[in-house]
N, C-alpha and C positions, 0 to 999 in steps of 0.2 A: 143323699146319704151324707151323715155326719161321719167323720173319723175320729173313732174312741183314741185315748192316748195310749193304750196297748199296740206295740208294735214291735215285731219280730224278724229278723233277717234271717234265714236259712244260709248256709254257705255252699259254694257248690263242694261235691263229695270228690273223692277218688275217681270213681266210676264215670263221673259226668263233670269233668274239669270245668267247663265252659257252660254250664246250665246252674242258674240263681233262682231261689224261689222267696218271693215277699209276701207276708202274711199281714193283714193289716185287721186290727177289730173294729167292726161294723155295728152300731147302732140297730139297722134295719137292712134285712135282704131286699134284693133289688129284680129278681130274675121273675117271670111267671111262675116257674117249676116249683121254686122256692113258696112262692105264695101260694098254689095247691096243695105242697105238703102241708105247710103251717095251717091252712084251713082245714085239710083233712086232721089233723093231729088236734085239733080243737074240737072237734066234731066227734072224736073218738073220746074226750072228757069227759066223763060223767059225774064226776065230783070234783069238788075242789083238787086242783093239782094235776100232777100229769095223768096222761092214761094209762090203763093196765094193756100190758103187752097184748094178752089175749084178747081185746076189745078193738085192736089193730086189724084192717083188712088192707094188707099191703097189695094184694093183688086187683082191689078195685082202682088202683093210682094208674092202672094199665103199665105204658112205659117208662113210667115216672120210675116204677121201682127197680128198674135195673141201676137208677142211679145212686140207691139208697146202702146205706149199711148198718147195722145193729152191733152196738159193742157191749159187752159185761164187764163189770171190774173182776178181776184176780187179784190176789194177794193183796188185800184191802185198800185196791185201787191203784196200787204200784204198776200196776200191767194192767191192760185191758184185753179180752179177746172179742175177735170176730165172732158174733153168734149168728151173722147175716151177712152175706154182701153179696148184690144184687151184680147182675150179668157186667155192665159197665164198670163196676168198680174192682171186680174180680180181673177184668182185662185191663186196668191199668197196672196190676200187681203182674200180669202175665199168668196168670190161674186163679182158681178159685182159694180164697183166702180164709172162708169159712172156716172155723174151729181154730186157727192161728191166731198168736197173741202179739200183740204190738211188739214185742221183745226179740220174735222171730221173726219180724221184717223188717224191723229200723235199728239205725245206731242207737247205743246206749243214749245219747245225749237229746235224742230226738224222741225216744220213749218216755224220758222223764217230761219233756215239755209237754205231750200232748197227754200223758198221763192226768200230769196237771190240769190241763184243759178242761179233761172229762171230768176230774175229780169237781171240779169249781160249778158246771154244769150240773152234775148231779148234787151237790151240795145245795145250790142257790136254787135248782129247780125252775129254770127259766131257760129262755132260748137264749142261744149263744153263736154269732154268725161274724166268720171272717171272710175276708176277700184276700185272694191271691193273685199272682201273677209268675208266671216261669217265663223266664227269657235265658237267651242263650247263643251260642254262635252257630249258625246254621239251622237253627228254627224259627218259626214265627212265633212273638208273643204271644201267650195263653194267658186270659184273665178270667178267675173262676171265683164262685162263692161257696162255701162250705158253712150249711146250716145244721147246729146242732140241737137236739130237742130232748127233753130229759123224759124218759118212759117209765113207770112202774111193771116191775118184773118178781114173781114168785108170790109169794102168800099176799090175800088183801090185807091180810092185819097185822103183817110186818114186812111189806116188800122193800125189795133192792130197786135202787135207782140205776137204770141203765140208759144207756145213751143212743136215740137213734138220730142216724144222720144223711144228709144228703150232697152231694158233690153236683153242684150248676156251673157250666160255662156260659160266660158273658158274650163273648167274641163270636 
């Protein structure tokens, strides 16, 4: 797996001053779970470009669906709303985040960074992969990857591009 030039380091916040998160853009995913998600995404695509939301069968993915989330753009992509969050994703937030916007869950600078990333996925209509590492005093380091996939939602003649994502732990 090669490292792309984009590299972001998220500083520790006031609630968790001893925790840091580092995210690195990757050219390709590495986990078997991400591989299964990407294979399903390709299978759902019936025409050139991303699959239609209504053609996706997330239940067929079994336990993998718990690690998925779906985001729809709001305010022209300045913010994004969780239209679906799997059980594991909601658990990481401490409760169901379906229906919540990034701006309701993250600090403003994080919202801007994440919204820009999602807008890029939507504009390019290509798979976007990042690998992250969480470290901190008193916790075991965690490595994970996040795979973002563009999907079409709404009318077939004028679809809006949403983002389907999956979070997969590597260690």
